[in-house]
N, C-alpha and C positions, 0 to 999 in steps of 0.2 A: 679623045672624045670630041665629037663634032660640035661646033659652036652653035648655040641656040639663039635665034633671033628673038627680039622682044615679043612679037606676036605669038611665037611658039611657047615662050615662057609663060605668058598670060593664059594661053589655052591649057597648058599642063597644070598651072596653078588652079584654074577653074575646075578642071576634071577632078583634081585631088580633093578640093574642098567639097564638091558634090558627093564624092565617094565617102568622105568622112561623115558628112551629114547623114547620108543614107544608112551607113553602118550604125551610127550613134542613135538614129531614130528607131531602128529595129531593135537594137539592144535595150534602149530605154523603155520601149513598150513592154517587153517581156519582164524586165526588172520591176517596172511600175506595178504590173499585175501581181507579181510575187509579193511586193511590199504591201499592197492593199490587202492581200489574203492574210499576211501576218498581222497587220493592223486589226483586221476584223476579228481574228482569234483573240488578240489581246483585249480588245474592247468588250467582247462577249464575256471573257473571264472576269474583267473588272466589274461589269454590270451585275454578274451573279454574286460577286463578293459584296457589292453595295446592297443588293437585295437581302443577303444573309444577315448583314449587320442591322438593316432595318427590321427584319423579322425578329432578331434577338432583342432589339430595343422594345418592341411591342410585347414579346413574351415575358419581359421583366415585370410588366404591369398587369398581365392578364389575370393573375391569381388574386390581386389586391381586392377587387370587388367581392370575390367569393369569400375571402378571409374576413372581410368586414361585415358581410351579410349576417353572420352569427355573433358579431361582437356584442358584448353585454351592454356597452354604452349606446350602441345603435338601437338595440332592442329596447333599452330603457327610454331613450328619447322618443322613439315611435310610440311607446306606451304612454307618453305624457308624464313621466316621472319628474318630481320636483328637482330642479337643478341639473337634470340629465342633459338638457340641450347645451348648457354652458360647458359641461365636461366633454361632450362630443365635439363641440366647436374647437376646443383646445387640442383634443387628440387628433382631429383631422388636420389642424394647422401643423402639428409636429410631424405627422406622417408625410404630408406633402413636402415639407422641407427636407426630410430624411431621404425620401425616394426620388425627389426631383419631378414629381407629378405637377402639371400645370394647375390643377385644381382637383379637389375631392369634396363631394357633398352628398347629402342624404335627402331624398324626396319622400314625402308622406304619400299614402295611397290616393289622396285627393289631387296630387300633382304639384303641390307647393313645397319648395325646399325648406327644411326645418333647421339644417345645420350645414356649414361650409367651412373649408379651410381658409377662405378669405373673409371671414365674418368681421374682421376689423377694418376692412377696406370700405371706402365710400362706394365701391362697385360690388359690394357683397352680393352673393347669389341667394342669401337667405330671404325667404318669402317670395322668390320669383316663381312664376307659373310655368311648368314644363310639360303640361298635358299634351301640347301639340307636337312635342319632340318624338320622332320615330323610335329613338333608342328607349325612351320611357315606355312607349306603347308596346314595343317588342318585349321588354323586360317584364312588364306586367302580364303579357299574354303567354310568352314562351319561357320565361325565367331569366333570359339574358338578352342584351341588345348591344349593337355596335353601330356607330354612325360617325362620319367625318363631316364637320360643318363649322360655320362661323359661330362664335359664342354670341348669344343674344344680349349679354351684359358686357362682356369684355371686347366683343367684336374681333376676337383673335381666333384663327382657325385651329382645329385640333381634332384628335380622334377620341370619341367618347365610348368608354366601356362601362356597361351597366349590368347590375345583377339584382334580382328580386330577393327580398328578405322574407322570412317566415310570416311576418306580420303584414305583408302586402306592400311594404315600402320598397324603394329602389335606391341602391348605392351606386354612385357614378364616380369614375376616375377619368380625368381628361389628360391626354398626352399632347405635348407641344413639340413639334419637330423642327423648330427654328435652328437649334444647334446642329442637327444633322444636315439641314439645308446649307448652313455655312461651311461645314466640313466638305460637303460635295462640291461647293463652289471653289474652295481652296484646292481641292484635288484635281481640278481641271475638267474641261468638257462641260456639257450641259446634261444634267440628270433630272428626271422627273418621274413621278408615279401616277399611273392612271387607274381608274376604276373600270369595271366591266363595260360601261358605256363609253369609255374613252375620254372621260373628264379628268383633267389634271388636278390632283389633290395636293401633292408635295413637289417642290421644285427647287433646284439650286438658283433659279431666277424667280423670286417671289411674285413678280408681275405676271407670271404665267399661271398662277393659281386660279382655278375655276375657269380655265380656258378649255375649249373642245379640241380634240385632235382629229375629229371627223364629223361630218354632218349628222345631226340628231333629228329624229322625228319629233313632231310637236308634243307627243305624249312623253317621250323620254326627256325632252327639254323641260317640260313642266315638272316632272318628277325630280330631275337634277336640281332645279331651282328650289323646290320644296325641301329636299333633304339637305342641301348644302347651306341654305340660309343666305345665299348670295343674292344681291339685288339684280344682277344680270350675269350671263355667261359670256366670256370673251371668245373671240374668234380664234381660228388656228394660228398659233404664233410663229409658224415657219412655213416654208414652201418645199414641197417634195420635188426632188431632182433625180428621178429614176429610182430603180430598185435599191433600197437600203441607203439612200443619200437624201439629205435635206439641206436647205439653205436658210440661214438665220440673219436677220438684219443686224449689221454691225460686226459680223464675223466674216472675213474674206474667205472665199472658196466654199466648197461643199463639205458637209460633215457626214461621217459614217455613223449609222444608227444600228444599235443592237438592243434587243428587248428580251427580258427574261420570261419564263413561263409564268402563268398566273398562280398566285398562292391560293389558300383555301377561301379567301374572301374575294378572289378575282382581281386583286391588285397586281399590276405589272410594273417593273422598274425598267426605264429606258435610258440609255446612255448614248450621247452623240459626241463624237470626237472629230476634230479637224483632220483632214487627210493631207494638209499642205506640208507638214513636217516630213512625212515619209516620201511624198512625191518630190519635194524640193531637194532632199538628200540624193534621191536617184538622179534627178536632173543634173545636179552638180557633178556627180560621178561620171555620168554619161558625157557631159560637156567636156570634162577633163580628158576622158579617153578619146573623144573625137578630136580635141585639139592636138593631143599627142600624135594621133594617126595622121592628121593633116600635116603637121610639121614634118613627120617622117617622110611622107610622100613628096612634100615640097623639097625636102633635102635631096631626095633621089633625083628629082627633076632638074634641079640646078647644077648638079655635078660637082666635080672636084674643085672648080675655080673659086667657089665660095664655101668650101668645106669648113674652114676654120671659123668663119663668121657664123655659119649655121650651127656648128657644134656649140659655140658659146651661147647662142640664143636658145638652143634646145636644152642645154644644161640649166640655164636660168629658169626656163619655163617648168622643167621637170622638178627643180628644187622648190619652186613656188607651189606646184601641184602637191608634192610630198608634204610640204609644210601645211597646206590647207587640209590635206587628208589626215595628217597627224593631229591637227587641232580638232577636226571633226571626230576622230576616234577618241580623243581625250574627253570631248564633251559627251560622247556616247557612253564611255566608261563611267563618267561621273553620274550620268542619268541612270545607268543600270545599277550602280551602287546605291543611289537614292531609292530606286524602286525596290531593290532587295531589302533595304532597311525598312521601308514602309510595309513590304510584304511580311517581314518578321513581326513588326508591330501589330499588323492586322491578324496574323496567326495567333499571337498571344491574346489579342482582344477576343478572338473567337473562342479560344480555350477558356478565358474568364467568363464569357457569355454562356458557354456550355456548362461551367460549374454553377453559375447563378441560376440557369434554367433548371438544372438538376436539384438545386436547393429549393426552388419553388415547387417542384414536384413532390419533394419529401416534407413539405410543410405539414401535411396531415400526420406524417410519422412523428414529427417533433411534438405536435399537439398531443398525440396519443402517449408518447413517452413521458411527457411532463405533467399531463392531467392527473394521473393517479398519484404520483408523489406529492403534488400540490394539495390534493384532496386529503391525503394521509397526514401531511404536515398540519393542515387546518384542524383535523380531528385531534391529533396529539396536543396541539396548543390549547384547544378548548378543554380537553380532559385534564390538562396540566393545572389549569386554574382551580378546578374542582378538587384535585388531589392536594394542592397547596392548602386549600381551606381545611381539608381533613387532617393535614399534618403528615401525609404519606410522602415524605421527601425522597425515599429510595425509589418509589414508583415514578416520581417526577424526574429523577435523574435518568431512569430508563426511557421515559418519553423524550427527553432532550437528546439522549444518544441516538434514538431512532430518527429524530428530526435531522441530526447531523448527517446520518447515513443517506437519508433521502435527498438532502441538499447536495451531497457529493454526487449522487446519481444525476440530478438535474444539471449540475455544473459540468459533468463529463459530456453530456449530450450537447449542451450549448457551446462548450469550448471546442469540441470536435467540428461542429458546423461552422464556427467562426474561422477556424483554421482552414477548413475546406473552401471558404468563400474568398480567402485572401489570394492575391496573385502569387504564382510560383516565382521563387527567386532565381531559378535557373541553375542553382548550384546542385551538384550531385555528390554523393558520398555514401559511406556505409549506412544502411537503414535496416532496422530489425523487421523482418518480414511479418512476424506476429503482430507488431504494432500497426502495420499497414492493413493487415487483414481485419484486425479488431476495429480500426477506424472505419473501413468500408461496411462492416457488419453493423456498426452503431448508426451510420447514416441511413442504411437501408433496412433497419431492424423491422419496421412495420411491414414492408413489402416481403421480406424473407420469412416473416412469421406465417404468411399464408401459403408457403411452399415448403415441401419436404426437401431439405438441403443436406447432402452427405458431405461433411467436411473431413479432410484428412487431418492427421496429427502434425502440427507444426512444431518442430523441435526448438527449444530455447537456444539462442546463440546463432541462429541461421540468419546471417546478414546478406543483403544484396546491394548492388551499386545502383542508386536511384535517388530521386528527390521525393520525400514522403508525400507531399500534397499531389504532385503530378502522378505518382504511381497509384495513389488512392483514386484519383480521377479516372484512370484507366479501369481499375477494378469496379468502381461504381458504374461506369458506362456499360461494361460487359455484363455484370450481374443484373443491372436494371433491365437491359435488353432481354436477358434470359427470363426474368420474372414476367415481363410483358408477353414473351413468346408462349409461356405456359398458362396464361390467364384463362384460356378457354378449354384447357385440358381437364379431364375428369380427375386424374390423380397426378397433379403437377409435381415434378421432381427435378432438382438440379444436383448434379454430381460434380464435385471439385476434387481433382487429383493432384498430387505433388510428386515430382520426380527430381531428386537431387543427383546432380552429376558432378564431375570433377571441378569444372569451372563455371557451370551454369545451373540455374534452377528453372524448371519448367512447370507451369501451372496450366491445367486444362479444365475448362468450365463447359460442361455439356448439359443440355436440357432435353426434355422429352416432348418438346413442342412440335409444330408442323414443319420445322426446318426452313431453310432459305431457298426461295425460288431460283432456278438456274439463271434466269435473266438478270436477277439482282445480284447473285453470287459473283458473276463475272466482273461487276463494277462496284462491289460492296465497299471498297476503300477509296472510292472517288467521291468528290463533293456532290451533295444533293441526291445521292442514290439511297432511296429508302422505300420500304414497302408499307410504312405506317402513314396514315392520312395526316396525322398531326406532327410527324417528324420532319426535321430539316435535312437529315442525311449528312450531318456534320460530326456526330459523336464518335463514330468509329474512325473517321478520317483524322480527327484530332488525337484520338487514343493511339493510332498507328504512328502518327508523327511524334508523339511523346516517347513511345517505346524506341523509335529509331534514335532520338536524341539521347536516350539512356544506354544505347549500345546493345539493345535487345531487339525483339520483334513481336508483333501481334499478327496472327494469321488465322484464317478459317481452315479447320481440319475437315477435309471432305469425307463422305461416307458416314454410315451409322444413322441411327434415328435422331431426329431433332437437329440442333445446331451445336457445333463444338468449336470453341475458340482456344487457341494456344498462346500463352504469354511466356516468352523466354527472357530471363534476366541473368545478368552476370553476377556471380558470387563475389562478395567482398573478400579481399585477402585477409 
């Protein structure tokens, strides 16, 4: 090989380095674009999940004002009964502690609060004037109201849910989102919720609350000030940096922004995540590749006379690159495992939220199921005293036996609902299918009583592999959807069929409703796909996930009138 002069060596070295940089730059650009696309998909999914959890938190409290509007203590206090206000104060205090509500209070028709959960506090809402509050005005005019604002007494922000009573009073429940804001901050990124005007209401950075995300007209600004109760609105807390990117003071680099679709109140959840991690990983990988390429070209240029030295240097650099990449892969594996663990916890949280939302919807059923037995018990007890005075002991014994049967009925209803509300243990084993069917029928008894239901004969001893609570959740979701589908049909009917096979059991639930639209059917088991205005689109997703965990499946059977869902279960040995 011809001997290379120093000038020639430097020229070859320069050409090799320029070639390595060019290849690395082109590769890095393509990989960076791919990494950004993957990050955008991940951020969008995370934003939708945080929006679903926020919606489930609000849904837990939505029925409380409705349930309290007809409460006998509320009615008595509004009527001015003696001692009724003290009893109502204590009841509201217990309910607020039990449910986690920030505050609960009752407002008289003249706009002044007569009872509150914080009646013992020096900042009690009792006697406060709420006539100016939009939620009070809306509840008086339309029957219900909703407003996010600062508290006039507590000076703490929250969502106010209001409901008008029969006597013209208003029941109010206040929600505090401080715990959710802390969870969002711990989960990473910057999360905030905006109203239709673009005003930030809830944020993982509390200093952003009541800041605008876009310029507001004078009329909109005055309306936002009046409804929020804030002294002033803050300016935009970030700078836009092109499409889908923002910059925030104190956070290096640009942040990728993804926003969810508005809910029924026009609220949107926005999540901003830093792009530095993905871009830095790509840059390190490209730099390592470019370095290896440069070393290879330099090795070819120098020739055989320095082969041994170049081999040692190249080996050392490659070992370092491999070690760095191995460490990076280890970190990626640990991060992925942590994300999968968090995803599992969030899935179970959504299942629990779905069960609690279902329980809220069947509150009317529980009231219907227990009202008659309670009234009958009161009658038997009253007549028992008269019979004792007459000496009719045998008739008294009959009354006591009737009371025992009625209390067993009430106990069965409440025990079933308590079991349904608990978190599933995750354990599966042999479960009697009749017990699961009876549990679902008990929970949905009031809804099913309004529909003609054809039930098959379930033989005794037919066991399936499942967890009782989780399988009941699947049946309650499918049957409840069927009752809602036939709500507008003249002759509503649901047909349940049972097919016993060698190793499996197949249940089919068919209704004579309008069926499922083709555009919804194609994505029925994906999150947030729903044709109902008040639905979250999570019930069937959770039910399908449960059935796959149990080794079976849940699917939509095409064809025929209405909608038909098939539930396949493994038979217990």
